[in-house]
C-alpha positions as CSV (number, residue, x, y, z in Angstrom):
1,M,130.1,122.4,76.6
2,N,128.7,121.6,80.0
3,E,125.0,120.6,80.5
4,V,123.1,122.6,83.0
5,K,121.2,120.3,85.3
6,K,118.4,121.3,87.5
7,P,119.3,121.1,91.2
8,K,117.7,118.2,93.0
9,K,115.2,119.0,95.7
10,S,116.7,118.6,99.1
11,L,115.5,116.0,101.6
12,L,114.2,118.7,103.8
13,Y,111.5,119.4,101.3
14,Y,110.3,115.8,101.3
15,Y,110.5,115.6,105.1
16,G,108.4,118.7,105.4
17,I,105.7,117.2,103.1
18,V,105.7,113.9,105.1
19,I,105.5,115.8,108.4
20,L,102.5,117.8,107.2
21,V,100.7,114.7,106.0
22,V,101.3,112.9,109.3
23,L,100.1,115.9,111.3
24,F,97.0,116.2,109.2
25,F,96.3,112.5,109.7
26,N,96.9,112.6,113.5
27,L,94.9,115.8,114.1
28,L,91.9,115.3,112.0
29,L,91.4,111.7,111.0
30,M,92.6,109.6,113.9
31,P,90.2,111.1,116.5
32,K,87.2,110.5,114.3
33,M,88.2,106.9,113.6
34,F,88.7,105.9,117.3
35,E,86.0,108.1,118.9
36,Q,83.6,106.0,121.0
37,Q,79.9,106.7,120.6
38,I,78.0,107.6,123.7
39,E,74.5,106.2,124.1
40,E,72.2,108.6,125.9
41,V,69.9,107.0,128.5
42,D,67.7,108.3,131.3
43,Y,68.5,108.3,135.0
44,G,66.1,105.4,135.6
45,T,68.2,103.2,133.3
46,F,71.3,104.2,135.2
47,M,69.6,103.4,138.6
48,S,68.3,100.0,137.3
49,M,71.8,99.1,136.0
50,T,73.3,100.1,139.3
51,E,70.8,97.8,141.2
52,E,71.7,94.9,138.9
53,Q,75.4,95.7,139.5
54,N,76.0,96.1,135.7
55,I,78.0,99.3,136.0
56,G,81.7,99.4,135.2
57,R,83.2,102.9,135.4
58,V,81.4,106.1,136.4
59,Q,82.4,109.7,135.8
60,V,80.2,112.4,137.4
61,E,80.3,115.8,135.9
62,D,78.3,119.0,136.5
63,N,75.2,118.1,134.4
64,Q,75.8,114.5,133.3
65,I,76.9,111.1,134.4
66,L,79.1,109.1,132.1
67,F,79.2,105.4,132.8
68,S,80.0,102.1,131.1
69,D,78.6,98.7,131.4
70,K,80.5,96.0,133.3
71,D,82.4,94.8,130.2
72,G,83.3,98.4,129.3
73,T,82.0,98.0,125.8
74,V,79.2,100.6,125.8
75,I,79.5,104.1,127.2
76,Y,76.2,105.7,128.4
């Protein structure tokens, strides 16, 4: 008599699970981990930092100004 063995799951099944886990990690968890916090300040602070030449990068949008300090460590 021959034994009936269950068929082994194919590698595609395991690859699919790994791809889903990696996609979940990249889409949901990575942006939250590396997201920089923006500190909100008033326009006077921006102008005083400009006069002190303590401004790094500036991005002007419709209703806000995003800028960083000279070191680029804090985004306002």
